C-alpha positions in Angstrom: -2.8 3.5 16.6 -5.3 0.7 16.6 -6.6 -0.9 13.4 -9.8 1.1 13.2 -8.0 4.5 13.8 -5.5 3.6 11.2 -8.2 2.6 8.8 -10.1 5.8 9.3 -6.9 7.9 9.0 -6.1 6.2 5.7 -9.6 6.9 4.4 -9.4 10.6 5.5 -6.0 10.9 4.0 -7.2 9.5 0.7 -10.1 11.9 0.7 -8.1 14.9 1.6 -5.1 14.3 -0.6 -6.9 12.7 -3.5 -3.6 11.1 -4.4 -3.9 7.7 -6.1 -1.3 6.3 -3.7 -3.5 7.0 -0.7 -6.6 5.7 -2.5 -4.8 2.5 -3.4 -3.4 2.1 0.1 -6.9 2.5 1.5 -8.5 0.2 -1.0 -6.0 -2.5 -0.4 -6.4 -2.2 3.3 -10.2 -2.2 2.9 -10.2 -5.4 0.8 -7.7 -7.1 3.1 -10.0 -6.4 6.0 -13.1 -7.6 4.0 -11.2 -10.8 3.1 -10.2 -11.4 6.7 -13.8 -11.0 7.8 -15.0 -13.3 5.0 -12.5 -16.0 5.9 -13.5 -15.8 9.6 -17.1 -16.9 8.7 
């Protein structure tokens, strides 16, 4: 899976399962991506 698919799958999984582990996994991944994008500026 490419990064975007994995990101979307993580988001969908968090929404479907509503488990805090999935939400945390998605949030950490989201902020990691945001930080990478910010650092690239």
